[in-house]
N, C-alpha and C positions, 0 to 999 in steps of 0.2 A: 237497875237493869235486870236483875233476876226476876222481878215481878213482871216486867215487860216481856221477857222471854216466856215466862209461864203463861201469859195471856196471849201468846202469839202476836205480840206487837213490838218486836225488837227494832224499832225505827224511831227517829227523832220525835215525830208527832205522837207516837204511842207513849214514849217516856214523858213527854211534856204533859200529856193528858193525865198520866198517873200522878205526876208532881202537882198538877193543878187540883186534882181530886184530894190529895193529902192536905194541901193548903186549905181547901174549903172545909175539910173535916175538922181541922184545927181552928176554924173560924178566924183565919188571918186575912187581912186585907190583901188585895192584889199587890204584886211587887212594885208596881209603878202607879203614880197618881193619874187619875182619869178626870179630864175636864168635862163636866156635864152642865149643859145649859140650864138655867133656873126654870125654864118653862117645862122641863121634863123630870125634874128632881122628885116630884110627888109620885111618880109611877114606880111600881115594883114589879119586876119580871121574875116569875118563879121558874126555876129550871124544870124541864119536862122529865117525866119518869121514862127512862130508856130501857127498862127491863124487858119490854116487849121485843125490842130489837135483839137482845141477848137470846131470847127464846127463838127468834127466827134463825139466828146463826146455828143454834143447836139442831133445829129441824133440818137445815141444809146439810149439816155434817152427817146426820143420821141418814138422810137421803143419798148422800155420796156413797155410803157403805152398800146400799142396795144395788148400785150400778156394777159392782164388782162380781 
């Protein structure tokens, strides 16, 4: 919860996202089994790099200071 508060995400979805990130970092499987049809098992979906979105929120925060 402390990490969620530090990241201004002290809500259920924010905590869930932090826990999911930690699970992925430990390279653990999802907590529940997922049924995937055979016709799509050969595909691999790479997660997108979201650092650009972090930069946008930093720019917005800096812009908020200019309004005062």
